[in-house]
C-alpha positions as a Markdown table, in Angstrom:
| # | Residue | x | y | z |
|---|---|---|---|---|
| 1 | Met | 139.7 | 178.2 | 114.6 |
| 2 | Thr | 136.0 | 178.3 | 115.4 |
| 3 | Val | 133.6 | 178.2 | 112.5 |
| 4 | Val | 130.0 | 179.4 | 112.6 |
| 5 | Asn | 127.4 | 178.2 | 110.0 |
| 6 | Val | 123.6 | 178.1 | 109.5 |
| 7 | Tyr | 121.8 | 174.8 | 109.9 |
| 8 | Leu | 118.4 | 174.6 | 108.3 |
| 9 | Asn | 115.6 | 172.2 | 109.2 |
| 10 | Phe | 112.8 | 171.2 | 106.8 |
| 11 | Asn | 109.5 | 169.5 | 107.2 |
| 12 | Gly | 110.2 | 166.7 | 104.6 |
| 13 | Asn | 111.5 | 168.8 | 101.7 |
| 14 | Cys | 115.2 | 169.2 | 102.6 |
| 15 | Glu | 116.4 | 167.3 | 99.6 |
| 16 | Glu | 114.4 | 169.5 | 97.2 |
| 17 | Ala | 115.6 | 172.7 | 99.0 |
| 18 | Phe | 119.3 | 171.6 | 98.9 |
| 19 | Asn | 119.1 | 170.7 | 95.3 |
| 20 | Phe | 117.8 | 174.1 | 94.6 |
| 21 | Tyr | 120.6 | 175.8 | 96.7 |
| 22 | Lys | 123.1 | 173.6 | 94.9 |
| 23 | Ser | 121.7 | 174.8 | 91.5 |
| 24 | Val | 122.3 | 178.4 | 92.6 |
| 25 | Phe | 125.6 | 178.2 | 94.6 |
| 26 | Gly | 127.1 | 175.3 | 92.6 |
| 27 | Gly | 129.4 | 172.7 | 94.1 |
| 28 | Asp | 128.6 | 169.2 | 95.4 |
| 29 | Phe | 127.4 | 167.7 | 98.7 |
| 30 | Pro | 130.4 | 166.4 | 100.6 |
| 31 | Phe | 127.9 | 164.4 | 102.7 |
| 32 | Leu | 124.2 | 163.5 | 102.3 |
| 33 | Gly | 122.9 | 160.9 | 104.8 |
| 34 | Arg | 119.4 | 159.6 | 105.2 |
| 35 | Phe | 117.7 | 158.5 | 108.4 |
| 36 | Lys | 117.6 | 154.9 | 107.3 |
| 37 | Asp | 121.5 | 155.0 | 107.4 |
| 38 | Met | 121.5 | 155.8 | 111.1 |
| 39 | Pro | 122.5 | 152.9 | 113.4 |
| 40 | Pro | 120.0 | 152.0 | 116.1 |
| 41 | Gln | 120.5 | 154.1 | 119.3 |
| 42 | Glu | 120.0 | 152.7 | 122.7 |
| 43 | Gly | 117.0 | 154.4 | 124.4 |
| 44 | Met | 115.8 | 156.0 | 121.1 |
| 45 | Pro | 112.8 | 154.8 | 119.2 |
| 46 | Pro | 113.3 | 153.4 | 115.7 |
| 47 | Val | 113.1 | 155.8 | 112.8 |
| 48 | Pro | 109.5 | 156.0 | 111.6 |
| 49 | Lys | 109.0 | 154.3 | 108.2 |
| 50 | Glu | 107.9 | 157.6 | 106.5 |
| 51 | Met | 111.2 | 159.3 | 107.6 |
| 52 | Glu | 113.6 | 156.6 | 106.4 |
| 53 | Asp | 114.4 | 158.2 | 103.0 |
| 54 | Lys | 114.3 | 161.8 | 104.4 |
| 55 | Ile | 117.6 | 163.7 | 104.9 |
| 56 | Met | 119.3 | 163.1 | 108.2 |
| 57 | His | 122.2 | 165.5 | 107.3 |
| 58 | Val | 123.4 | 167.3 | 104.2 |
| 59 | Ser | 126.1 | 169.9 | 103.7 |
| 60 | Leu | 126.9 | 172.3 | 100.9 |
| 61 | Pro | 130.1 | 174.3 | 100.9 |
| 62 | Ile | 129.4 | 178.0 | 100.0 |
| 63 | Ser | 133.0 | 179.2 | 100.4 |
| 64 | Asn | 136.2 | 178.1 | 102.1 |
| 65 | Glu | 134.8 | 179.4 | 105.4 |
| 66 | Thr | 131.0 | 178.8 | 105.0 |
| 67 | Met | 128.9 | 175.7 | 104.8 |
| 68 | Leu | 125.1 | 175.5 | 104.5 |
| 69 | Met | 123.8 | 172.5 | 106.4 |
| 70 | Gly | 120.4 | 171.0 | 106.9 |
| 71 | Ser | 118.1 | 168.1 | 107.7 |
| 72 | Asp | 114.5 | 167.0 | 107.6 |
| 73 | Thr | 112.5 | 167.0 | 110.8 |
| 74 | Gly | 108.8 | 166.9 | 111.7 |
| 75 | Gly | 106.1 | 165.0 | 113.4 |
| 76 | Glu | 106.9 | 163.9 | 117.0 |
| 77 | Trp | 110.6 | 164.8 | 116.4 |
| 78 | Ala | 109.8 | 168.4 | 116.1 |
| 79 | Pro | 106.4 | 169.3 | 117.6 |
| 80 | Ser | 107.3 | 173.0 | 117.6 |
| 81 | Phe | 108.5 | 173.1 | 114.0 |
| 82 | Lys | 107.5 | 176.3 | 112.3 |
| 83 | Gln | 108.6 | 177.6 | 109.0 |
| 84 | Gly | 110.6 | 180.7 | 109.7 |
| 85 | Asn | 112.1 | 179.5 | 113.0 |
| 86 | Asn | 113.6 | 176.3 | 111.4 |
| 87 | Phe | 117.3 | 177.0 | 111.8 |
| 88 | Ser | 120.1 | 176.7 | 114.2 |
| 89 | Ile | 123.5 | 178.3 | 114.5 |
| 90 | Ser | 126.1 | 175.6 | 114.1 |
| 91 | Ile | 129.6 | 176.1 | 115.7 |
| 92 | Gly | 132.5 | 173.9 | 114.8 |
| 93 | Thr | 135.5 | 174.1 | 117.1 |
| 94 | Asp | 139.1 | 172.9 | 116.9 |
| 95 | Ser | 139.1 | 171.3 | 120.3 |
| 96 | Lys | 136.9 | 169.4 | 122.7 |
| 97 | Asp | 137.7 | 171.9 | 125.5 |
| 98 | Glu | 136.6 | 174.8 | 123.3 |
| 99 | Ala | 133.4 | 172.9 | 122.4 |
| 100 | Asp | 132.6 | 172.4 | 126.1 |
| 101 | Arg | 133.4 | 176.1 | 126.9 |
| 102 | Leu | 131.1 | 177.5 | 124.2 |
| 103 | Phe | 128.4 | 175.0 | 124.9 |
| 104 | Asn | 128.4 | 175.6 | 128.7 |
| 105 | Gly | 128.6 | 179.4 | 128.2 |
| 106 | Leu | 125.9 | 179.8 | 125.6 |
| 107 | Ser | 123.5 | 177.3 | 127.1 |
| 108 | Ala | 123.6 | 179.0 | 130.5 |
| 109 | Gly | 120.0 | 179.8 | 131.4 |
| 110 | Gly | 118.7 | 178.0 | 128.3 |
| 111 | Gln | 117.3 | 174.5 | 127.6 |
| 112 | Val | 119.8 | 171.7 | 126.7 |
| 113 | Thr | 118.2 | 169.4 | 124.1 |
| 114 | Met | 121.2 | 167.1 | 123.6 |
| 115 | Pro | 124.1 | 167.3 | 126.0 |
| 116 | Met | 127.7 | 167.2 | 124.6 |
| 117 | Asn | 128.6 | 163.6 | 123.8 |
| 118 | Gln | 130.4 | 161.5 | 121.3 |
| 119 | Thr | 128.1 | 160.6 | 118.3 |
| 120 | Phe | 127.9 | 157.7 | 115.9 |
| 121 | Trp | 129.1 | 160.0 | 113.1 |
| 122 | Gly | 132.3 | 160.8 | 115.0 |
| 123 | Asp | 131.8 | 164.2 | 116.3 |
| 124 | Tyr | 131.6 | 165.4 | 119.9 |
| 125 | Phe | 128.3 | 167.2 | 119.6 |
| 126 | Gly | 125.5 | 168.9 | 121.6 |
| 127 | Met | 122.4 | 171.1 | 121.0 |
| 128 | Phe | 120.5 | 173.6 | 123.0 |
| 129 | Thr | 118.2 | 176.6 | 122.9 |
| 130 | Asp | 119.7 | 179.6 | 124.6 |
| 131 | Lys | 117.9 | 181.9 | 127.0 |
| 132 | Phe | 116.9 | 184.2 | 124.1 |
| 133 | Gly | 115.2 | 181.3 | 122.1 |
| 134 | Ile | 118.0 | 180.8 | 119.6 |
| 135 | Asn | 118.8 | 177.2 | 118.6 |
| 136 | Trp | 122.5 | 176.2 | 118.7 |
| 137 | Met | 124.6 | 173.2 | 117.7 |
| 138 | Val | 128.2 | 172.8 | 118.9 |
| 139 | Ser | 130.6 | 170.2 | 117.5 |
| 140 | Phe | 134.2 | 169.1 | 117.5 |
| 141 | Asn | 135.2 | 166.6 | 114.8 |
| 142 | Thr | 137.3 | 164.2 | 116.9 |
| 143 | Asn | 138.9 | 162.8 | 113.7 |
| 144 | Gln | 140.7 | 166.2 | 113.2 |
| 145 | Gln | 142.8 | 165.4 | 116.3 |
| 146 | Lys | 144.3 | 162.3 | 114.8 |
């Protein structure tokens, strides 16, 4: 089954926002990771000191089918950040083939920002902006295959 969720980006106040959302929706964060927890990536600059304690990824279940997700961004990582356009549509698939199909189809004519690839957190993942200016993330959790 393919799942679609909203992914929110914040300019340094993701933790505050998600604590607020948690106070309204209830529940717990199944995952909250900070940029300082990221392993070094070949070809990527180190995390700036001021970003180390910011949120790399957080998720908050809203229902059995819906998850609100988010992260901090800003500075040189997001030169076009603007409050109001700071979201992506996140698609989770149940197969690598389906992830590739959706990524290739939806990104046609758009701008790929991160090609589909295996990530350090275990997902097969990619990001792009489609030809209509909408930001998308596509992922397949390779652990669900096992």
